N, C-alpha and C positions, 0 to 999 in steps of 0.2 A: 235333259233333252239330248244328252250326248249319245244316247243309244237310238235316237230317232231314225237315222239312216240305216242302221243295222236291222232294226225292226222292219222297216219298209222292204229292204232287200230280202229278208227272211220270208216275209209274207209273199212277195212277188215270186220267189223261187219255189216256195211251197205250192203255189198255184200254177207252177210250170208256165209262167208268162215271161216274155222277154222284156228287156229294158224298152225296146222300141214299142211293143204292144202297150205297155203302161204309159209311156210318154205320149203316144198318140191319143190314148184314152183321156188323158188329163190336159192335153194341149200344150205340152212343153217339149223341148228338144230332148233327144236321147242323152246328150252330154250333160244337160242340166240335171236330169234325173240321176245320172251316174254320180254327179258331184253331190247331190243330196244324199244318196246312199252311202257315199264314202265319208260323209261328214264335212265336206269342204264348203257346203252351202247350207244355211238354215233357211228353209222355205217360208214364205208368207203363210199366214193362217189359211188364206183362200186356197193356196196350193196344197196345204196339208189336208184341207177338206176334200179337195178333188181326188187326192191320192187315196184317202180313206174310202170315198165312195167307189172308186175304181177297184180297190182291193176288197171291198165289202167288209170293212172293219170300222170301228168307231174312231172319231178324232182322238178321244182320250186314250184309246189303246195305242195310238202312235206316239202320243206325247208322254204317256205314263212310263215310269221306271219299274212298274209292277211290284211295288212294295205295299201290301195291303194294310190299310189303316182304317179305323172307324171314324176318325175326325182329323182334320188338318187345320192347324193354326199357323199363320205366317205373319210375322211382323212386317209392316210397311218398309222398314229399313232393309230387311232381307230382300224384298221385292226390288227395291231401288238399286241395291248393290248387285243383283243378279239379272239385270235386264239383258235381253238378247236383242241386238240390233239386226233388223231384217234388211233384205236387199231393197225394200221400198222406202227405207229411211225412217221407219218408226221403230221404237223399242217396245219389247213385250216381255211379260213374265207369265208363264202358264201356272195359274194358281191351282193348287190342289192336285198337282200331277202325281203326288204320292198316294192319292185316294183311288183305289181300283173300283171298277164297276159303276162309275158315275154315269148319270144320265145327261149331264151337261158339262161343258168345259168353260170355266171362267178364266178370263185372261185380263191381266192388268197392262195397260198401255201408257206410254209416254210419247207424245207427238210434239215435235218442235216446228214452229212456223218456218217455212222455207227449206226444210230438210226432207220433207216427205215427197215421194214421187207423185206427179199428177196422174190422174186416171181413176178409174173405178174398179171395184172388185165384184165378183159374183160367185157364190158357192151354195151348195145344198144346205138346207136347214133353216132354222129360225135364229135370230140374233137379238139380244137385249143389250142396250148401252146405257150406262149411268155416268154422267160427267161428274168427276170429283173436283177438279181444279181447272181454271182457265175457261175460255170461251172458244167455240168452234162453229163452223158451218158443217152440217152433215147432210149429204144428199142421198136420197133413196128414190130411185127411178127419176122422175122429173120434178120431184119436190125437194126443196132445200129448207132445212130447219136450222135456226140459230139456237145453239144450246149453251147453257150456263150451268155452273155447279148445281147439282140437285136435279137437273132435267134428265129425263130418260126417254128412250125410244125403243120400240119393239117392232121388228119387221121380218118379212120373209127374205132371207139373204140371197135368194136366187135373183132378186132385183139388183140391178147395178147400184152400187153404193160407194161412197167415199167421204173422206174427211178433209177439211181445210181449216187449220187453226187460225183463229182471229188474234188471240193473245200469243205471246212468245212460246208458251208451252201449255199443253193440254194433257191432263191425266184423266183416264177414264177406265171403267171396268166394262168388259164385254163378256156376255155369256152366250155360248153357242150350244144349240140343242139339235 
């Protein structure tokens, strides 16, 4: 994901759009978008989704390093060692970022109780969540679900949604389409 900001900047400039135009379109400040483009800030997935929609590119094209592969195998140890901590307090690893032309973006998350920012997210597309370890409350719209290992949830991610860990740590997979 080290080229994430460069890719966003390249797409924005190619479309002859200013920092302010794209920032306004996605609902962030011009300075935040600039920090994303220069690699000083790793944005939350919701922000990446909004950037992708604004630039009319796929989420995976922003996250990808553009190395074509037919299959991607990643050991859990590698995911755990290469987690990226976001500004919202959760850690993530974009699974299969080496696979081009994917139709979905799987992401491995580790969320710790008390470390995640309060609030909800909303972004384009559908989302699928599978709890791997720990227990959590997950809210979609006005409905709250208590989720345990093996439980899954599929929803339209334009709905406001958020997670609140019950146990000290929750690990889950999320797939964005």
